[in-house]
MIVO-266768 format. One record per residue: residue number from 1; residue in three letters; chain; x, y, z of N, C-alpha, C, O in turn. Coordinates in Angstrom, 2 decimals, padded with zeros to 5 digits. Example, Ala and Ser with C-alpha at 12.3 -4.5 7.8 and 13.67 -1.06 7.14 Angstrom:
// MIVO-266768
pos:1; code:ALA; unit:A; n.X:013.19; n.Y:-005.69; n.Z:007.80; ca.X:012.30; ca.Y:-004.50; ca.Z:007.80; c.X:013.20; c.Y:-003.30; c.Z:007.80; o.X:014.24; o.Y:-003.32; o.Z:008.46
pos:2; code:SER; unit:A; n.X:012.85; n.Y:-002.25; n.Z:007.08; ca.X:013.67; ca.Y:-001.06; ca.Z:007.14; c.X:012.90; c.Y:000.03; c.Z:007.87; o.X:013.41; o.Y:001.14; o.Z:008.04
//
This chain:
// MIVO-266768
pos:1; code:MET; unit:A; n.X:015.96; n.Y:-028.75; n.Z:-002.73; ca.X:017.01; ca.Y:-028.29; ca.Z:-001.84; c.X:016.38; c.Y:-027.61; c.Z:-000.63; o.X:015.46; o.Y:-026.80; o.Z:-000.76
pos:2; code:ARG; unit:A; n.X:016.86; n.Y:-027.93; n.Z:000.51; ca.X:016.37; ca.Y:-027.30; ca.Z:001.74; c.X:016.99; c.Y:-025.92; c.Z:001.87; o.X:018.14; o.Y:-025.70; o.Z:001.48
pos:3; code:HIS; unit:A; n.X:016.21; n.Y:-025.00; n.Z:002.43; ca.X:016.71; ca.Y:-023.64; ca.Z:002.60; c.X:017.97; c.Y:-023.58; c.Z:003.45; o.X:018.84; o.Y:-022.74; o.Z:003.21
pos:4; code:GLU; unit:A; n.X:018.08; n.Y:-024.46; n.Z:004.44; ca.X:019.23; ca.Y:-024.43; ca.Z:005.33; c.X:020.53; c.Y:-024.67; c.Z:004.58; o.X:021.60; o.Y:-024.29; o.Z:005.06
pos:5; code:GLN; unit:A; n.X:020.45; n.Y:-025.30; n.Z:003.40; ca.X:021.64; ca.Y:-025.62; ca.Z:002.62; c.X:021.76; c.Y:-024.72; c.Z:001.40; o.X:022.62; o.Y:-024.96; o.Z:000.55
pos:6; code:ASP; unit:A; n.X:020.94; n.Y:-023.72; n.Z:001.28; ca.X:020.92; ca.Y:-022.84; ca.Z:000.13; c.X:022.04; c.Y:-021.81; c.Z:000.22; o.X:022.12; o.Y:-021.08; o.Z:001.20
pos:7; code:PRO; unit:A; n.X:022.91; n.Y:-021.75; n.Z:-000.80; ca.X:024.01; ca.Y:-020.79; ca.Z:-000.77; c.X:023.53; c.Y:-019.33; c.Z:-000.72; o.X:024.25; o.Y:-018.47; o.Z:-000.21
pos:8; code:LEU; unit:A; n.X:022.36; n.Y:-019.06; n.Z:-001.24; ca.X:021.82; ca.Y:-017.70; ca.Z:-001.18; c.X:021.66; c.Y:-017.26; c.Z:000.27; o.X:022.03; o.Y:-016.14; o.Z:000.63
pos:9; code:PHE; unit:A; n.X:021.10; n.Y:-018.13; n.Z:001.10; ca.X:020.91; ca.Y:-017.79; ca.Z:002.51; c.X:022.24; c.Y:-017.68; c.Z:003.24; o.X:022.39; o.Y:-016.86; o.Z:004.14
pos:10; code:ASP; unit:A; n.X:023.22; n.Y:-018.51; n.Z:002.85; ca.X:024.55; ca.Y:-018.39; ca.Z:003.43; c.X:025.15; c.Y:-017.03; c.Z:003.11; o.X:025.75; o.Y:-016.38; o.Z:003.97
pos:11; code:SER; unit:A; n.X:025.00; n.Y:-016.61; n.Z:001.87; ca.X:025.53; ca.Y:-015.32; ca.Z:001.44; c.X:024.86; c.Y:-014.16; c.Z:002.18; o.X:025.53; o.Y:-013.23; o.Z:002.63
pos:12; code:ILE; unit:A; n.X:023.53; n.Y:-014.22; n.Z:002.29; ca.X:022.80; ca.Y:-013.17; ca.Z:003.00; c.X:023.23; c.Y:-013.13; c.Z:004.46; o.X:023.41; o.Y:-012.05; o.Z:005.03
pos:13; code:GLU; unit:A; n.X:023.40; n.Y:-014.30; n.Z:005.06; ca.X:023.80; ca.Y:-014.36; ca.Z:006.47; c.X:025.18; c.Y:-013.72; c.Z:006.66; o.X:025.39; o.Y:-012.98; o.Z:007.62
pos:14; code:LYS; unit:A; n.X:026.11; n.Y:-014.00; n.Z:005.75; ca.X:027.46; ca.Y:-013.43; ca.Z:005.86; c.X:027.45; c.Y:-011.92; c.Z:005.68; o.X:028.15; o.Y:-011.20; o.Z:006.39
pos:15; code:LYS; unit:A; n.X:026.66; n.Y:-011.43; n.Z:004.73; ca.X:026.65; ca.Y:-009.99; ca.Z:004.42; c.X:025.88; c.Y:-009.17; c.Z:005.44; o.X:026.19; o.Y:-008.00; o.Z:005.65
pos:16; code:THR; unit:A; n.X:024.89; n.Y:-009.76; n.Z:006.09; ca.X:024.03; ca.Y:-008.99; ca.Z:006.98; c.X:024.22; c.Y:-009.31; c.Z:008.46; o.X:023.74; o.Y:-008.57; o.Z:009.32
pos:17; code:ASN; unit:A; n.X:024.91; n.Y:-010.41; n.Z:008.76; ca.X:025.04; ca.Y:-010.89; ca.Z:010.14; c.X:023.68; c.Y:-011.23; c.Z:010.75; o.X:023.52; o.Y:-011.19; o.Z:011.97
pos:18; code:VAL; unit:A; n.X:022.72; n.Y:-011.56; n.Z:009.91; ca.X:021.40; ca.Y:-012.01; ca.Z:010.37; c.X:021.37; c.Y:-013.53; c.Z:010.16; o.X:021.64; o.Y:-014.01; o.Z:009.06
pos:19; code:SER; unit:A; n.X:021.04; n.Y:-014.26; n.Z:011.20; ca.X:021.06; ca.Y:-015.72; ca.Z:011.10; c.X:020.00; c.Y:-016.23; c.Z:010.13; o.X:018.98; o.Y:-015.58; o.Z:009.90
pos:20; code:LYS; unit:A; n.X:020.27; n.Y:-017.40; n.Z:009.57; ca.X:019.30; ca.Y:-018.02; ca.Z:008.66; c.X:017.97; c.Y:-018.24; c.Z:009.36; o.X:016.91; o.Y:-018.05; o.Z:008.76
pos:21; code:GLU; unit:A; n.X:018.02; n.Y:-018.62; n.Z:010.62; ca.X:016.79; ca.Y:-018.86; ca.Z:011.37; c.X:015.95; c.Y:-017.58; c.Z:011.44; o.X:014.73; o.Y:-017.62; o.Z:011.25
pos:22; code:ASP; unit:A; n.X:016.61; n.Y:-016.45; n.Z:011.71; ca.X:015.89; ca.Y:-015.18; ca.Z:011.76; c.X:015.36; c.Y:-014.79; c.Z:010.39; o.X:014.27; o.Y:-014.23; o.Z:010.28
pos:23; code:LEU; unit:A; n.X:016.13; n.Y:-015.08; n.Z:009.34; ca.X:015.66; ca.Y:-014.80; ca.Z:007.98; c.X:014.41; c.Y:-015.62; c.Z:007.67; o.X:013.45; o.Y:-015.11; o.Z:007.11
pos:24; code:PHE; unit:A; n.X:014.44; n.Y:-016.91; n.Z:008.04; ca.X:013.28; ca.Y:-017.77; ca.Z:007.78; c.X:012.06; c.Y:-017.26; c.Z:008.54; o.X:010.95; o.Y:-017.24; o.Z:008.00
pos:25; code:LYS; unit:A; n.X:012.26; n.Y:-016.86; n.Z:009.79; ca.X:011.14; ca.Y:-016.33; ca.Z:010.58; c.X:010.58; c.Y:-015.07; c.Z:009.94; o.X:009.37; o.Y:-014.88; o.Z:009.89
pos:26; code:LEU; unit:A; n.X:011.48; n.Y:-014.21; n.Z:009.46; ca.X:011.03; ca.Y:-012.97; ca.Z:008.81; c.X:010.22; c.Y:-013.29; c.Z:007.56; o.X:009.13; o.Y:-012.74; o.Z:007.37
pos:27; code:VAL; unit:A; n.X:010.72; n.Y:-014.17; n.Z:006.73; ca.X:010.01; ca.Y:-014.54; ca.Z:005.50; c.X:008.64; c.Y:-015.12; c.Z:005.83; o.X:007.65; o.Y:-014.77; o.Z:005.19
pos:28; code:GLN; unit:A; n.X:008.58; n.Y:-015.99; n.Z:006.82; ca.X:007.30; ca.Y:-016.57; ca.Z:007.21; c.X:006.35; c.Y:-015.51; c.Z:007.75; o.X:005.14; o.Y:-015.59; o.Z:007.52
pos:29; code:SER; unit:A; n.X:006.88; n.Y:-014.52; n.Z:008.46; ca.X:006.01; ca.Y:-013.48; ca.Z:009.02; c.X:005.45; c.Y:-012.56; c.Z:007.93; o.X:004.45; o.Y:-011.88; o.Z:008.16
pos:30; code:LEU; unit:A; n.X:006.07; n.Y:-012.55; n.Z:006.76; ca.X:005.59; ca.Y:-011.70; ca.Z:005.67; c.X:004.41; c.Y:-012.31; c.Z:004.93; o.X:003.70; o.Y:-011.62; o.Z:004.21
pos:31; code:ASP; unit:A; n.X:004.22; n.Y:-013.61; n.Z:005.11; ca.X:003.10; ca.Y:-014.28; ca.Z:004.45; c.X:001.79; c.Y:-013.72; c.Z:004.98; o.X:001.52; o.Y:-013.78; o.Z:006.18
pos:32; code:GLY; unit:A; n.X:001.00; n.Y:-013.18; n.Z:004.11; ca.X:-000.30; ca.Y:-012.66; ca.Z:004.49; c.X:-000.30; c.Y:-011.23; c.Z:004.98; o.X:-001.34; o.Y:-010.73; o.Z:005.42
pos:33; code:VAL; unit:A; n.X:000.85; n.Y:-010.54; n.Z:004.90; ca.X:000.89; ca.Y:-009.13; ca.Z:005.32; c.X:000.04; c.Y:-008.31; c.Z:004.36; o.X:000.12; o.Y:-008.47; o.Z:003.15
pos:34; code:ASP; unit:A; n.X:-000.76; n.Y:-007.43; n.Z:004.93; ca.X:-001.56; ca.Y:-006.50; ca.Z:004.12; c.X:-000.68; c.Y:-005.28; c.Z:003.84; o.X:-000.53; o.Y:-004.41; o.Z:004.70
pos:35; code:TRP; unit:A; n.X:-000.11; n.Y:-005.23; n.Z:002.64; ca.X:000.83; ca.Y:-004.18; ca.Z:002.28; c.X:000.15; c.Y:-002.83; c.Z:002.06; o.X:000.82; o.Y:-001.82; o.Z:001.84
pos:36; code:GLN; unit:A; n.X:-001.17; n.Y:-002.81; n.Z:002.12; ca.X:-001.91; ca.Y:-001.54; ca.Z:002.02; c.X:-002.19; c.Y:-000.96; c.Z:003.40; o.X:-002.64; o.Y:000.18; o.Z:003.52
pos:37; code:ASN; unit:A; n.X:-001.92; n.Y:-001.75; n.Z:004.44; ca.X:-002.21; ca.Y:-001.34; ca.Z:005.82; c.X:-000.97; c.Y:-000.70; c.Z:006.44; o.X:000.07; o.Y:-001.36; o.Z:006.59
pos:38; code:GLU; unit:A; n.X:-001.08; n.Y:000.57; n.Z:006.79; ca.X:000.07; ca.Y:001.32; ca.Z:007.32; c.X:000.67; c.Y:000.66; c.Z:008.56; o.X:001.90; o.Y:000.56; o.Z:008.67
pos:39; code:HIS; unit:A; n.X:-000.16; n.Y:000.22; n.Z:009.48; ca.X:000.34; ca.Y:-000.41; ca.Z:010.71; c.X:001.14; c.Y:-001.67; c.Z:010.40; o.X:002.20; o.Y:-001.89; o.Z:010.98
pos:40; code:SER; unit:A; n.X:000.64; n.Y:-002.49; n.Z:009.49; ca.X:001.34; ca.Y:-003.72; ca.Z:009.11; c.X:002.69; c.Y:-003.42; c.Z:008.48; o.X:003.69; o.Y:-004.07; o.Z:008.78
pos:41; code:VAL; unit:A; n.X:002.72; n.Y:-002.42; n.Z:007.62; ca.X:003.96; ca.Y:-002.05; ca.Z:006.94; c.X:004.97; c.Y:-001.51; c.Z:007.95; o.X:006.15; o.Y:-001.85; o.Z:007.89
pos:42; code:ARG; unit:A; n.X:004.52; n.Y:-000.69; n.Z:008.87; ca.X:005.44; ca.Y:-000.15; ca.Z:009.90; c.X:006.00; c.Y:-001.28; c.Z:010.77; o.X:007.17; o.Y:-001.25; o.Z:011.15
pos:43; code:ARG; unit:A; n.X:005.17; n.Y:-002.27; n.Z:011.08; ca.X:005.64; ca.Y:-003.42; ca.Z:011.86; c.X:006.76; c.Y:-004.15; c.Z:011.12; o.X:007.76; o.Y:-004.53; o.Z:011.72
pos:44; code:VAL; unit:A; n.X:006.57; n.Y:-004.36; n.Z:009.82; ca.X:007.59; ca.Y:-005.04; ca.Z:009.02; c.X:008.88; c.Y:-004.21; c.Z:008.97; o.X:009.97; o.Y:-004.75; o.Z:009.13
pos:45; code:ILE; unit:A; n.X:008.75; n.Y:-002.91; n.Z:008.77; ca.X:009.93; ca.Y:-002.03; ca.Z:008.73; c.X:010.69; c.Y:-002.11; c.Z:010.05; o.X:011.92; o.Y:-002.19; o.Z:010.06
pos:46; code:HIS; unit:A; n.X:009.98; n.Y:-002.07; n.Z:011.16; ca.X:010.63; ca.Y:-002.15; ca.Z:012.48; c.X:011.34; c.Y:-003.48; c.Z:012.65; o.X:012.46; o.Y:-003.52; o.Z:013.17
pos:47; code:GLU; unit:A; n.X:010.72; n.Y:-004.56; n.Z:012.23; ca.X:011.32; ca.Y:-005.88; ca.Z:012.38; c.X:012.58; c.Y:-006.01; c.Z:011.52; o.X:013.60; o.Y:-006.51; o.Z:011.98
pos:48; code:VAL; unit:A; n.X:012.50; n.Y:-005.55; n.Z:010.28; ca.X:013.66; ca.Y:-005.63; ca.Z:009.38; c.X:014.80; c.Y:-004.76; c.Z:009.92; o.X:015.95; o.Y:-005.19; o.Z:009.92
pos:49; code:SER; unit:A; n.X:014.49; n.Y:-003.56; n.Z:010.37; ca.X:015.55; ca.Y:-002.69; ca.Z:010.88; c.X:016.17; c.Y:-003.27; c.Z:012.15; o.X:017.37; o.Y:-003.14; o.Z:012.37
pos:50; code:ARG; unit:A; n.X:015.35; n.Y:-003.91; n.Z:012.99; ca.X:015.87; ca.Y:-004.56; ca.Z:014.19; c.X:016.83; c.Y:-005.69; c.Z:013.83; o.X:017.92; o.Y:-005.80; o.Z:014.38
pos:51; code:LEU; unit:A; n.X:016.41; n.Y:-006.54; n.Z:012.90; ca.X:017.25; ca.Y:-007.66; ca.Z:012.48; c.X:018.55; c.Y:-007.17; c.Z:011.86; o.X:019.62; o.Y:-007.75; o.Z:012.10
pos:52; code:ALA; unit:A; n.X:018.46; n.Y:-006.13; n.Z:011.06; ca.X:019.64; ca.Y:-005.61; ca.Z:010.36; c.X:020.52; c.Y:-004.76; c.Z:011.27; o.X:021.66; o.Y:-004.44; o.Z:010.91
pos:53; code:GLY; unit:A; n.X:020.00; n.Y:-004.39; n.Z:012.44; ca.X:020.77; ca.Y:-003.55; ca.Z:013.33; c.X:020.95; c.Y:-002.14; c.Z:012.80; o.X:021.95; o.Y:-001.47; o.Z:013.09
pos:54; code:ARG; unit:A; n.X:019.98; n.Y:-001.70; n.Z:012.02; ca.X:020.03; ca.Y:-000.35; ca.Z:011.42; c.X:018.89; c.Y:000.48; c.Z:011.95; o.X:017.76; o.Y:000.01; o.Z:012.07
pos:55; code:ASN; unit:A; n.X:019.18; n.Y:001.72; n.Z:012.27; ca.X:018.13; ca.Y:002.65; ca.Z:012.66; c.X:017.48; c.Y:003.23; c.Z:011.42; o.X:018.16; o.Y:003.58; o.Z:010.45
pos:56; code:VAL; unit:A; n.X:016.19; n.Y:003.33; n.Z:011.45; ca.X:015.43; ca.Y:003.96; ca.Z:010.37; c.X:014.79; c.Y:005.21; c.Z:010.97; o.X:014.01; o.Y:005.13; o.Z:011.92
pos:57; code:SER; unit:A; n.X:015.13; n.Y:006.36; n.Z:010.41; ca.X:014.58; ca.Y:007.60; ca.Z:010.94; c.X:013.08; c.Y:007.66; c.Z:010.67; o.X:012.55; o.Y:006.93; o.Z:009.83
pos:58; code:LYS; unit:A; n.X:012.41; n.Y:008.52; n.Z:011.39; ca.X:010.97; ca.Y:008.71; ca.Z:011.19; c.X:010.69; c.Y:009.12; c.Z:009.75; o.X:009.74; o.Y:008.64; o.Z:009.14
pos:59; code:ARG; unit:A; n.X:011.52; n.Y:010.01; n.Z:009.20; ca.X:011.35; ca.Y:010.45; ca.Z:007.81; c.X:011.50; c.Y:009.28; c.Z:006.84; o.X:010.69; o.Y:009.12; o.Z:005.93
pos:60; code:GLN; unit:A; n.X:012.55; n.Y:008.46; n.Z:007.04; ca.X:012.76; ca.Y:007.29; ca.Z:006.18; c.X:011.59; c.Y:006.32; c.Z:006.29; o.X:011.10; o.Y:005.81; o.Z:005.29
pos:61; code:GLU; unit:A; n.X:011.15; n.Y:006.09; n.Z:007.52; ca.X:010.03; ca.Y:005.17; ca.Z:007.73; c.X:008.78; c.Y:005.68; c.Z:007.02; o.X:008.08; o.Y:004.91; o.Z:006.36
pos:62; code:ASP; unit:A; n.X:008.50; n.Y:006.97; n.Z:007.17; ca.X:007.32; ca.Y:007.55; ca.Z:006.52; c.X:007.40; c.Y:007.42; c.Z:005.00; o.X:006.41; o.Y:007.11; o.Z:004.35
pos:63; code:GLU; unit:A; n.X:008.59; n.Y:007.66; n.Z:004.44; ca.X:008.78; ca.Y:007.54; ca.Z:002.99; c.X:008.56; c.Y:006.10; c.Z:002.54; o.X:007.90; o.Y:005.85; o.Z:001.53
pos:64; code:LEU; unit:A; n.X:009.12; n.Y:005.15; n.Z:003.29; ca.X:008.94; ca.Y:003.74; ca.Z:002.96; c.X:007.47; c.Y:003.35; c.Z:003.04; o.X:006.95; o.Y:002.68; o.Z:002.14
pos:65; code:VAL; unit:A; n.X:006.80; n.Y:003.75; n.Z:004.11; ca.X:005.38; ca.Y:003.42; ca.Z:004.29; c.X:004.56; c.Y:004.00; c.Z:003.14; o.X:003.72; o.Y:003.31; o.Z:002.57
pos:66; code:ASP; unit:A; n.X:004.80; n.Y:005.26; n.Z:002.81; ca.X:004.05; ca.Y:005.89; ca.Z:001.71; c.X:004.27; c.Y:005.15; c.Z:000.40; o.X:003.32; o.Y:004.89; o.Z:-000.34
pos:67; code:ALA; unit:A; n.X:005.52; n.Y:004.80; n.Z:000.11; ca.X:005.83; ca.Y:004.11; ca.Z:-001.14; c.X:005.19; c.Y:002.73; c.Z:-001.19; o.X:004.62; o.Y:002.34; o.Z:-002.20
pos:68; code:ILE; unit:A; n.X:005.30; n.Y:001.99; n.Z:-000.10; ca.X:004.78; ca.Y:000.62; ca.Z:-000.07; c.X:003.26; c.Y:000.60; c.Z:-000.11; o.X:002.68; o.Y:-000.15; o.Z:-000.90
pos:69; code:THR; unit:A; n.X:002.61; n.Y:001.40; n.Z:000.72; ca.X:001.14; ca.Y:001.36; ca.Z:000.78; c.X:000.50; c.Y:001.91; c.Z:-000.48; o.X:-000.64; o.Y:001.55; o.Z:-000.80
pos:70; code:SER; unit:A; n.X:001.20; n.Y:002.77; n.Z:-001.20; ca.X:000.63; ca.Y:003.32; ca.Z:-002.44; c.X:001.01; c.Y:002.49; c.Z:-003.66; o.X:000.53; o.Y:002.75; o.Z:-004.76
pos:71; code:GLY; unit:A; n.X:001.87; n.Y:001.48; n.Z:-003.47; ca.X:002.29; ca.Y:000.64; ca.Z:-004.58; c.X:003.38; c.Y:001.27; c.Z:-005.42; o.X:003.67; o.Y:000.78; o.Z:-006.51
pos:72; code:ASN; unit:A; n.X:003.99; n.Y:002.34; n.Z:-004.95; ca.X:005.05; ca.Y:003.03; ca.Z:-005.69; c.X:006.43; c.Y:002.61; c.Z:-005.20; o.X:007.25; o.Y:003.44; o.Z:-004.81
pos:73; code:ILE; unit:A; n.X:006.67; n.Y:001.33; n.Z:-005.22; ca.X:007.94; ca.Y:000.80; ca.Z:-004.75; c.X:008.90; c.Y:000.77; c.Z:-005.93; o.X:008.64; o.Y:000.10; o.Z:-006.93
pos:74; code:PRO; unit:A; n.X:010.02; n.Y:001.49; n.Z:-005.83; ca.X:010.99; ca.Y:001.46; ca.Z:-006.93; c.X:011.63; c.Y:000.09; c.Z:-007.03; o.X:011.85; o.Y:-000.58; o.Z:-006.02
pos:75; code:MET; unit:A; n.X:011.91; n.Y:-000.32; n.Z:-008.23; ca.X:012.47; ca.Y:-001.65; ca.Z:-008.43; c.X:013.98; c.Y:-001.61; c.Z:-008.68; o.X:014.62; o.Y:-002.66; o.Z:-008.75
pos:76; code:ASP; unit:A; n.X:014.56; n.Y:-000.40; n.Z:-008.81; ca.X:016.00; ca.Y:-000.34; ca.Z:-009.02; c.X:016.71; c.Y:-000.06; c.Z:-007.70; o.X:016.20; o.Y:000.67; o.Z:-006.85
pos:77; code:LEU; unit:A; n.X:017.86; n.Y:-000.66; n.Z:-007.55; ca.X:018.60; ca.Y:-000.60; ca.Z:-006.29; c.X:019.01; c.Y:000.81; c.Z:-005.93; o.X:019.01; o.Y:001.16; o.Z:-004.74
pos:78; code:SER; unit:A; n.X:019.36; n.Y:001.64; n.Z:-006.90; ca.X:019.80; ca.Y:003.00; ca.Z:-006.57; c.X:018.68; c.Y:003.80; c.Z:-005.94; o.X:018.93; o.Y:004.59; o.Z:-005.03
pos:79; code:SER; unit:A; n.X:017.45; n.Y:003.63; n.Z:-006.40; ca.X:016.31; ca.Y:004.34; ca.Z:-005.80; c.X:016.02; c.Y:003.84; c.Z:-004.40; o.X:015.72; o.Y:004.62; o.Z:-003.50
pos:80; code:ILE; unit:A; n.X:016.10; n.Y:002.54; n.Z:-004.21; ca.X:015.84; ca.Y:001.96; ca.Z:-002.90; c.X:016.93; c.Y:002.38; c.Z:-001.90; o.X:016.63; o.Y:002.67; o.Z:-000.75
pos:81; code:SER; unit:A; n.X:018.18; n.Y:002.41; n.Z:-002.35; ca.X:019.29; ca.Y:002.71; ca.Z:-001.44; c.X:019.24; c.Y:004.12; c.Z:-000.89; o.X:019.84; o.Y:004.39; o.Z:000.16
pos:82; code:LYS; unit:A; n.X:018.56; n.Y:005.05; n.Z:-001.56; ca.X:018.50; ca.Y:006.43; ca.Z:-001.06; c.X:017.84; c.Y:006.51; c.Z:000.31; o.X:018.12; o.Y:007.43; o.Z:001.08
pos:83; code:TRP; unit:A; n.X:016.97; n.Y:005.55; n.Z:000.63; ca.X:016.29; ca.Y:005.54; ca.Z:001.93; c.X:017.23; c.Y:005.18; c.Z:003.07; o.X:016.95; o.Y:005.48; o.Z:004.23
pos:84; code:PHE; unit:A; n.X:018.34; n.Y:004.55; n.Z:002.74; ca.X:019.21; ca.Y:004.04; ca.Z:003.79; c.X:020.52; c.Y:004.79; c.Z:003.90; o.X:021.49; o.Y:004.29; o.Z:004.47
pos:85; code:LYS; unit:A; n.X:020.55; n.Y:005.99; n.Z:003.36; ca.X:021.76; ca.Y:006.82; ca.Z:003.45; c.X:021.65; c.Y:007.77; c.Z:004.59; o.X:022.57; o.Y:008.55; o.Z:004.84
//
C-alpha cells in the first residue's frame, strides 16, 4: 500500500491540519538524526512545532531535549502530554 492511500495518514492529516506531503518530508528528515546531539534534537522540535502550528516554550524545549538526548523518553501518552500543556 502506498502511503498516499494509507488511512493512518488521512487521519493524522485531519487531526493535525498537516498535509501528508509535509508529514512525509518530516519522516524522511528524521532518517539519520543523531538523537544524542542537542542541536539535531532542537532542529526536529522546531520543525515539528512549526508544522503543528504550536509554540513550544524554552522550558518545554529544554525538557524535551534533555529527555530525548538522555534516552529518558516516556512511552505513555499522559507523560508526553504534560509537555504540551
